[in-house]
C-alpha positions in Angstrom: -41.0 -30.2 -34.2 -41.1 -29.0 -30.6 -42.1 -32.2 -28.7 -42.3 -30.6 -25.2 -44.7 -28.0 -26.6 -46.9 -30.6 -28.3 -46.9 -32.8 -25.1 -47.9 -29.7 -23.0 -50.8 -28.9 -25.4 -52.0 -32.5 -25.3 -51.7 -32.6 -21.5 -53.7 -29.4 -21.2 -56.5 -30.8 -23.5 -56.6 -34.0 -21.5 -56.7 -32.2 -18.1 -59.4 -29.7 -19.2 -61.7 -32.7 -20.0 -60.8 -34.6 -16.9 -60.4 -32.0 -14.2 -62.6 -32.3 -11.1 -65.5 -29.9 -11.1 -68.6 -29.3 -8.9 -72.2 -28.8 -10.0 -74.2 -25.8 -8.9 -76.7 -26.6 -6.2 -80.5 -26.3 -6.8 -80.2 -26.3 -10.6 -81.6 -29.1 -12.7 -78.9 -31.3 -14.2 -78.7 -33.4 -17.4 -76.3 -36.3 -17.2 -75.3 -37.4 -20.7 -73.8 -40.9 -21.2 -72.2 -41.4 -24.6 -71.1 -44.8 -25.9 -69.7 -46.1 -29.1 -71.0 -49.5 -30.0 -68.5 -52.2 -31.0 -68.8 -53.6 -34.5 -72.0 -55.7 -34.7 -73.3 -54.6 -31.3 -75.5 -51.6 -32.3 -78.9 -53.4 -31.8 -77.8 -55.0 -28.5 -76.5 -51.6 -27.1 -79.8 -49.9 -28.2 -81.8 -52.5 -26.4 -79.6 -52.2 -23.2 -80.1 -48.4 -23.2 -83.8 -48.8 -23.5 -84.0 -51.3 -20.6 -81.0 -51.6 -18.2 -80.1 -47.9 -18.3 -83.7 -46.9 -17.6 -83.7 -49.3 -14.6 -80.6 -47.6 -13.2 -82.4 -44.3 -12.8 -86.2 -44.8 -12.9 -87.9 -44.3 -9.5 -84.8 -42.7 -7.9 -85.4 -39.5 -5.8 -85.0 -36.4 -7.9 -85.1 -38.3 -11.3 -87.2 -36.3 -13.8 -86.9 -38.2 -17.1 -84.6 -39.6 -19.7 -83.8 -39.7 -23.4 -82.2 -42.6 -25.3 -80.9 -42.0 -28.8 -79.0 -43.8 -31.5 -77.2 -42.6 -34.6 -79.2 -40.9 -37.3 -76.5 -41.8 -39.7 -76.4 -45.7 -40.1 -72.7 -45.7 -40.6 -72.1 -44.2 -37.1 -72.0 -46.2 -33.9 -72.5 -43.5 -31.2 -75.4 -43.6 -28.7 -76.5 -41.4 -25.8 -78.6 -41.9 -22.7 -79.4 -38.5 -21.0 -81.0 -38.5 -17.6 -82.5 -35.4 -16.1 -82.3 -34.7 -12.3 -83.8 -32.0 -10.1 -80.4 -31.0 -8.8 -76.8 -32.1 -8.0 -77.8 -33.7 -4.7 -80.2 -36.0 -6.4 -77.6 -37.0 -9.0 -74.9 -37.6 -6.4 -77.3 -39.6 -4.2 -77.9 -42.0 -7.1 -74.3 -42.2 -8.5 -72.3 -41.6 -5.4 -68.8 -40.2 -5.1 -68.0 -41.5 -8.6 -70.7 -39.4 -10.2 -68.2 -37.9 -12.7 -67.6 -41.3 -14.4 -69.6 -43.7 -16.4 -71.6 -46.4 -14.5 -71.7 -49.5 -16.7 -74.4 -52.0 -15.6 -73.6 -55.7 -16.2 -73.5 -56.6 -19.9 -72.4 -53.3 -21.2 -68.6 -53.6 -21.4 -68.6 -56.2 -24.2 -70.9 -54.0 -26.3 -69.0 -50.7 -25.9 -65.8 -49.6 -27.7 -65.5 -46.4 -25.6 -67.8 -44.3 -23.4 -67.9 -41.0 -21.4 -70.2 -39.1 -19.2 -70.8 -35.3 -19.2 -73.1 -33.1 -17.0 -75.0 -29.9 -18.0 -76.9 -27.4 -16.0 -80.3 -26.6 -17.5 -80.5 -23.0 -18.6 -83.4 -20.6 -18.2 -84.3 -21.0 -21.8 -85.0 -24.8 -21.5 -88.5 -25.9 -22.0 -88.7 -28.8 -19.6 -92.1 -29.5 -18.1 -91.6 -31.7 -15.1 -95.3 -32.7 -14.9 -95.0 -34.2 -18.4 -92.1 -36.4 -17.4 
């Protein structure tokens, strides 16, 4: 077993997921927060996503809408909260310099086993109607 090679591969995988990046300006952005509920905390996390997470983004300049979703398979514990923003400037105005990391409102840490945040640019094929949000 070549340990330096394995270490190098794991390091590259870690860095590719955590390297700094910038968002394109003037393009709608989807921010996807993923969280795995601790054992026995699924209902409480679902409730928090439907209330506290909405309060974090609703009414903010450039906020277009959100989706909150839980596992379709009852044996899983993963949830998402996706917020949609007019552009990178609006997203950064709300989340500040730490926009690349998860923002955990009070009461979340004890419900979550692990979490992450990812950002996506809306593509030309997306069917988002801003007037409906």
